[in-house]
N, C-alpha and C positions, 0 to 999 in steps of 0.2 A: 488501597491507595486513594487519597482524596486530594483534589485540586479544585479551587474555586467552589468548595462545598459539594462537588460531585463525587460520587463513589463509583469506582470502577466495577462494572457489572460483567463485561465480557470484552475480549479482544480476539479477533480471528481473521482468517482470510475471507474475502467476500465470496458469498455463494451466488447461485443463479438468480435468486430473488433479489439480492442486494444490487446486482448489476442493472436490474430494470430501472431503478431510481438513483443510479449512481451519479455523482457530480463529475466523474471522470469517464472518459471513453474506455470501454472494455478493450483490453489488448487482445490481439488475435491469439488463437491457440498455438499457431506455428508462426515463427518469425524467420524471414529470409533476409540475410544481410551479406554484403560482400566483404566486410571487415571482420574477419574471425582470426583469433589468435589461439594457439595451442599452448595450454599450461598443463604440464605433467601428462602430455599426450591427449588431453581432452579439449575439444573445441569450445572456446569461450568468446562471446561477443564483448565489445568494449563497453556497451551500456546495457544495463538491466533495469527493468521497472518492476516493482513489487507493490502490492496494495494490502492495507490492513483496515479493518473496521473496528472501531473502539466505541463501546456503548457505556455511557455513564448515567447515573441516576441521582436526582436531587429532589427530595420529598416525593411527590408523585409525578415528576416530570423526568423524561429520559431524553438524552441527546445522543446522536450518532455522529461520530467524528471519523471522517475518511482520511487516511494517510497514504500518500504516494511517496515511495522511496525510490529515488533515481540514483543508481550506483554506476559510476564510471571508473574504470581502472585508473589507478594513480591519482585519484581525486577523492575528496571527502564526499560522502553521500549527501544528496540534497533532499530535504523533506518538504512536502507540500501538504498542509492540513486544510480540510474544508469541513465546517460544522453544518450538519443538517438538522 
């Protein structure tokens, strides 16, 4: 996949080292909330945040793109990109 002459090298979930220089605040390992809904008997929160790291290469330069995906039930996901 190429876009703006960058070639996709890798896409993954952020690891421990990524979070040290992350443009986003690392979410807690456990989240406590009062608004929980059960779907098929499983507790589900209204809003969920997920993060991805995308690495692209152009000639001898690489760029790291962080993607925050905010999902709220009954709404379209919201995407927030930050290029490092």
